[in-house]
N, C-alpha and C positions, 0 to 999 in steps of 0.2 A: 560593662566590662565583659567583653566576649571571650569565651573559652576557646580560643583558636590556636592551632599549631602554627608556629612560625620559626624560621631559622634566624630571624633578626630579633634581638631583644633590646628593649630600651633599658638603660642602666643609669640611674640617677645618683650623683654624688656631689659633694661640696667642692668648690674650687679651692681646696686647701692642701697643703703639702702631705698631710697624713693620708688623705683619701687618694691623692695622686700617686703616692708611694704604693698603696695597696693595689691599685688598679693598673700600675705601670706595665706589668707583664701582659695584661690583656690588651691594653692600648697599643703596645709596641709589638704584639704578636711574638712574644718571647716564649710562650707555652703553647701546647696543643689546645686549640679552641674547639676541637671536635666538629668542625664544619659549621659552627654557629657564628653569627656576626652580632656585634654589640654597638649600639648607638649610645655614646656617652652624653648624658645631659647634665651639665654642670650648673647647679643652682644652689642658693643658700639653703641652710637646713630648715628654716621655717617654711620656705616654699616647697621643699621636698616633703615635709610633714603634711602640708595641705594637699599636695598631689597624691600622696599615699592614701589619705582619707577618701579620696575620690577613686582610688584604684587605677591611676593613670599609667604608671610605669610597671614594667615587668619585674625589675629588680631595683631597689632603691636603698640608699642610706637614709635612715630616719633616727630621730631621737628616741631613746628608750621610753620616754614619757609618751610619745605618739603611738608606741606599740599597743598601749592599752586601748586605743581607738581604731586601730586598723586590723585587729586580729580576725575580723570577719572576712577580710580580703587577702591577708598575707600571713605567711609563715616566717619565723625568725631564723635566719641562717645561723648555724652553730659557730661560724667563723666571721671575722670582720668587726669584732667588738671594739669600741673605744671606751676604756675604763680609766678613771682617775684614781690610781691607787695611792691615796694619801695626798692628792693634789687634784685640782679641778677648777671649775668656774670661780671667778673672783668678783667680789664687790669692791669697786674702787671709788675714790673721790679725787678732786684736785689736790695737788701737793699742799700739805699744811706745814707751817713752821712748828717745830716741837714746842709743846706747851704743857700746862699743868693737868690737862684732861687725860693724860696717858697716851697721847698721840706722839709718835716719834717720826723721824724723817723717813723711815722705811715701813711705817705702818703702825697699827695699834700695838702697843707693847703687850707682852704675854700676861702681865698682871691685870689687864683689862678683861673682865669676865665676858662670857658670851651674853649674859643678860644685859650688861652695860652696852655692848655693841647693839643688841636688839633694840634697847630703849633709844639709842641714838638714831638707828635707821628707820624706826617706825614712823617718824614724822617727816621723812624725806621722800621726795619724788625720785624714783629710780628708773633709769632707762634700761629696758630689757630687750633681748634680741628676738623675742617671740614667745607667746604664751604656751606653745606646744613643745618648747625645748626642755630638755632635762635640767638645764641650768635654772630655768624658771621654777620648775617643780621643786628642785632642791632648795631654792630660796624660799619658797612657800613653806616647806618643811622646817626650815631654820627659823624663819621670821614670823610666820603666820600671815595675816592680812597686811598688805602694804600698798602704798600708792605707786603707780608705775605708768610709763608711756612705752609703747613699742616702737623701736626704730631698727633699721637694718644693723646687723652686728658690727659692720665696719664703720658705722657712723656714731657709735656709742661714745668714743673718746671725744669727738667734736661736740656731741650733745651735752656732755658734762662740762667740757671746757667753756662752752658758750653760756652756761648757766641755765639752759633749758631744763636740765635735770640736775639734781644735787649729788647723785651717785649713779654708777653704772654697773651693770652685770656683764662681765667680760667672758667671752668664750674664744676658742681658736687661739691664734698667735698672740692676741692681746695679753694672754696670761704670762707671756715672757717679755713683752715690750712695754708694759704699762709704766714702769718706773722711768725709763728714759724718755717717755712721752709726757712726763710731768704729772704723774698720778701716784697716789698712795693706796696701798692695799688696806681694806678694812677687814675683810674676812675671806679665807679660802674655804669654799664649801666642801671641796673634796677632802681637805684636811679635817674639817669638823666632822664629816660623815665617818671617816676612818676611825677617829678617836672615839666616836660614839658607838659604832657598830662593829668595828674590826674588819669591815668589808670595803672593797673598792666601790667608788661611786659609778654606777652604770650610766654612761652618757649617750652613746650612739651604737647602732647596730645596722645590719643590712637585712632587708626583707625580700621575700620572693612570693610572687602571686600564687594563690592557691589553685587557680584554674589552669596552671601549667601542668601537663601530665607528669605523673610521679617519676617515670624514668628520666624525663628531661630535667625535672627538679634535681635529681641526683647528679646529673651531668653538670648542671650549672653550679651546684654547691661545690663539686670537685674542682671546677675551673677557678672559682673564686679562691678556694683554699690554696690551689697551686700558685695563683698569682701572688697571694700574700707570702707564701713560702719563697717564691722566687725573689721578691723584694728583700726579704730578710737575709737571703743567702747571697744576694748581689747588691749589698747595701749602697755602695758608692754610686753605682749607675742609677739606682732607683731614686736616691736623694737628688742626683743631678737632674733627673727627669722632673722632679717635684719643684725645682727652684722657681719656675715661672709663677707658681702659686704661693710662694713664700713672701707674702707682703711684709716689707720692712725688716726682713731677716736675711742675714748672710748664710752661707752654707753651714757653718758650725751651729748657729742658733736653730736653723731649720732642721738639722739632723737631731738636735736635742729635742725639739718639739715632736718630731716624728717618733723618736724613741719613747716619749711619754705615752703616746697613744697607739703605736703599732708594736705589740709585744706578745708575750705568751697568752694573754687573754684574747688577743686578736686571732691567734692560731685557733683557739677554742675557748669558749667561756669556761668550761670545766664546771665542777660543782660549786666552786666559790663564786664564779661569775653568775651562775644561775640563781644561787641563793641571794646574791646582791640585787638582782632584778626583782625577785620575789619580795624581798624586804623593802626595797625602794617603792615599788608600785603598791605593795600591800599597805604600807604606812600611809601613802597618799590616799588610798581608798578609805582607810579607817578614819582619816581626818577630813574626808569630804572633798578633797581636791580632785579626785577621780570619781565620777558619779555612776559607774556601772561595774558589773562584775568583770574581773580581769582573767582572761583565758589566753595565755601565751603558748603557742605551739611552735616547736622547732622543726625544721626540715630534717628528715631522717635519711 
């Protein structure tokens, strides 16, 4: 990872409507890029996490879980967060007929306790979208040890439908499309985390390589913040730009999904967002799911 000056920066993000929304103004030259150029690299979040661990990209979207492992190479940008404030990754199964076990057509009824849900899930094989995702870490905190297979996030529905796995851990747009795709929600991990801690579930962020000179770090952080602000202030056109990445979603549903993950926490983590990261990674460290000291630094 060479510490070299360059006017062109690699920028990694997921091919999803919320990321496309955030980076719209940069991609379409709607704001002042201060003479810098950006090469957008669109890859799934597990791949971006792995690339960040190798320090390959200048700027990248990563899972908050991965931040614990890339802090030697990257600083966390104070803007660009994806927080699930009372909602988040879901564990789903194939649709079940309502029965006496407490399962209804729209999911497990409220009278079913978390311990009952845990007992049911512990014996199942769960398809997950990557072990470095925040969704996977949240499921570890909820469930403890469990059996899993790793598949690309956009193949989890088919993996569960085919019977290769008995349940699936859903991220991205699947959180809104699971029911019409023939699946039932077992647990919403963002809802569970909010009820337990009073905090949003920190899912994703953007990081910047430490070897970039400090004055350029400040420029890049300002450009990203302005891109987010532009999208929020020009919502209709930013949503339209995002539609090619809105798998199985019309514009209304895509706009709803974007609103879930591009919001005030995206403008800035604030103290609540920062405390959410400390609590999330701290608990994972205490329980042995992260095996080294956590030192998260923000770009100043």
